[in-house]
N, C-alpha and C positions, 0 to 999 in steps of 0.2 A: 352410672355415666358409662357413655361410649365415646370413644374418641373416632374421630373420622378425617385422615390425613388424605389430602387428595396429592395423588402423586404429580408432580411437574417435572417433565423434563427440561435439562439444563439446555440452555441455548449454546451457540460458540462461543459466548462470552464478550467481555470488552474487546474495544478495537486498541490495540496497543501498536504505536508508531516506534518502528526502528529507529532508533537516534542518529544510526550511521548513515541513514539516508540524508538528513536535512546537511550532511557533508557535500552530496553529489549535486554537481552545477546543475547536471542535466534535469535531475529532480526537482532543485528550486525552479527553473525554469518553466517546466512544466505545472507546476503547482500556481507560479505566478500568471503565466497565461489563463489557466482554468479558472483563479478567481479574479481575473480584470475581464474574462467573457461573461461570470455570472453577474459581476455589478453591472456591468454595460447590459445586459438584458432584463437585470430587474432594479432598475434605477428608482422605481417609484415604491418597492415595496419597504415594508416595515424592517427596522433596522434588526429585529430579533428575527422575523424570518430568512433575511440577508443571511445571518450569520448562522443559522440553520442549515441554509444551502452551500455556503461556503464549507462549512463542517462537512457534510455529506460528499459534496463534490471531492475534498481533499482526503477523505477516507477511500473513495473510490478509485483515485488515481495512485495514490499510495499502495493500495491492494494490485492494482494492476501491474504498476512499475515496480514493486518489490517481488512480483512473481516473476515478470521478465528477468529483471537483474539476475535472479537466482536461478533462472534456468542458462542466462548467458554464462554466468559464473561456473556453473556446474558443467558446462560446454567446453569451457576454457581450460578447465581443470583436466578433465578427461583429453582434450587436444595435449595437452603439457605431459601428461602420463603416458599417452602412447608414443611421443617423440622420445621422453626419456626410455622407455621402453625400446624403441627403436635404437638408441644409442647403445645400450647396454648390450646388444644382439649383435653389433659389428664388429 
């Protein structure tokens, strides 16, 4: 008897929502408007299809917003650090 194991490459994994984003008002507004847009464009769609569209769009919007938020947070941290360094040198 021989075993033939096929090697599967792992994907990026499951989407994990950062719960901290749920407290962000700007993020909430983006998701609400995005969902309203999807519902208005797909009024005649089956509820299961509509749900999958909403989940997909929410995932996409979340990834975009989280990366934008991270970039701005890093930039703000750099700005604050440079200000602190300039105060120390005075």
